[in-house]
C-alpha positions as CSV (number, residue, x, y, z in Angstrom):
1,M,11.7,-11.9,-7.4
2,T,8.2,-11.8,-8.8
3,Y,5.6,-10.3,-6.5
4,E,2.0,-11.2,-6.2
5,P,-0.7,-8.7,-5.4
6,V,-3.5,-9.0,-2.9
7,Y,-6.1,-6.2,-2.5
8,T,-8.0,-5.6,0.7
9,A,-11.7,-4.7,0.7
10,R,-10.8,-1.1,1.7
11,F,-8.5,-0.8,-1.3
12,K,-11.1,-2.1,-3.7
13,K,-13.8,0.2,-2.3
14,N,-11.6,3.2,-2.6
15,H,-10.4,2.2,-6.1
16,E,-14.1,2.3,-7.1
17,R,-14.7,5.5,-5.3
18,W,-11.9,7.3,-7.1
19,H,-12.9,5.9,-10.5
20,N,-11.7,9.1,-12.2
21,M,-8.1,8.1,-11.1
22,A,-8.5,4.4,-12.0
23,D,-6.0,4.3,-14.9
24,R,-3.3,6.1,-12.8
25,I,-4.0,3.9,-9.8
26,E,-3.7,0.7,-11.9
27,E,-0.5,2.0,-13.5
28,T,1.1,2.7,-10.2
29,A,-0.1,-0.6,-8.7
30,L,1.6,-2.4,-11.6
31,Q,4.8,-0.5,-11.0
32,V,4.7,-1.4,-7.3
33,I,4.1,-5.1,-8.2
34,A,7.1,-5.0,-10.6
35,D,9.4,-3.6,-7.9
36,P,7.8,-2.6,-4.6
37,Y,11.1,-1.1,-3.3
38,M,11.6,1.3,-6.2
39,R,10.2,4.9,-5.9
40,T,8.2,4.1,-2.8
41,E,8.5,5.6,0.7
42,R,8.9,3.6,3.9
43,L,6.4,4.9,6.5
44,T,6.8,5.4,10.2
45,E,4.2,7.3,12.2
46,K,1.7,9.6,10.7
47,G,-0.3,11.5,13.3
48,K,-1.9,9.0,15.7
49,L,-1.3,6.0,13.4
50,N,1.6,3.7,13.5
51,L,2.3,2.9,9.9
52,R,5.7,1.1,10.5
53,G,6.1,-1.7,8.0
54,C,3.9,0.1,5.5
55,R,5.0,1.9,2.3
56,S,3.4,4.5,0.1
57,A,3.5,5.1,-3.6
58,H,2.6,8.4,-5.3
59,V,-0.4,8.4,-7.7
60,G,-0.1,12.0,-8.8
61,Y,0.7,14.8,-6.5
62,H,-1.9,14.4,-3.7
63,F,-2.8,10.8,-4.1
64,R,-1.2,7.8,-2.5
65,I,-1.4,4.0,-2.4
66,I,-0.6,2.5,1.0
67,F,0.7,-1.1,0.9
68,V,2.9,-3.7,2.7
69,I,5.4,-6.1,1.4
70,C,5.0,-9.3,3.4
71,E,8.7,-10.1,3.5
72,E,9.4,-6.6,4.9
73,C,6.5,-6.2,7.3
74,R,7.2,-9.5,9.0
75,Q,10.6,-8.0,10.0
76,E,8.9,-5.0,11.7
77,P,7.6,-6.2,15.1
78,R,5.6,-3.0,15.5
79,C,3.8,-3.3,12.2
80,E,0.0,-3.0,12.9
81,Y,-1.0,-3.6,9.2
82,C,0.9,-6.8,8.5
83,F,-2.1,-9.0,7.5
84,C,0.2,-11.5,5.9
85,E,-0.6,-14.6,7.8
86,G,-0.8,-17.5,5.3
87,L,0.6,-15.4,2.5
88,P,4.0,-15.9,0.9
89,D,6.8,-13.4,1.4
90,N,6.6,-12.2,-2.2
91,T,3.1,-10.8,-1.6
92,V,2.3,-7.1,-1.9
93,L,-0.8,-6.4,0.1
94,F,-2.5,-3.2,-1.0
95,L,-4.2,-1.6,2.0
96,T,-5.8,1.6,0.7
97,V,-5.7,4.3,-2.0
98,G,-6.9,7.9,-1.9
99,P,-6.0,11.5,-1.4
100,H,-2.9,12.1,0.8
101,D,-4.8,12.8,4.1
102,R,-7.4,10.0,3.7
103,A,-4.8,7.5,2.6
104,Y,-2.5,8.2,5.6
105,A,-5.5,8.1,7.9
106,M,-6.2,4.6,6.5
107,K,-9.7,5.6,5.4
């Protein structure tokens, strides 16, 4: 299956913010688009946030991309970040990117 990317405003803002990591972020995003299930982690609850339905991909040791795959998050009734209304199942929705703690806090 071919996946189509959609980038949220938060992801775009953080991508610009961490411009020194731009090449690595883009490389990881392309790997996620090619196969979003390979070498990614399915998330549950991190602190006070319910990240069920979300996944993370490593961009270096302390950096993460947080995203959802629409076909997967629609199957998770407790997914609070499934903003896939009107999007096809093969959409990868990139939510945020940043250092580990900021990414998991959805900042």
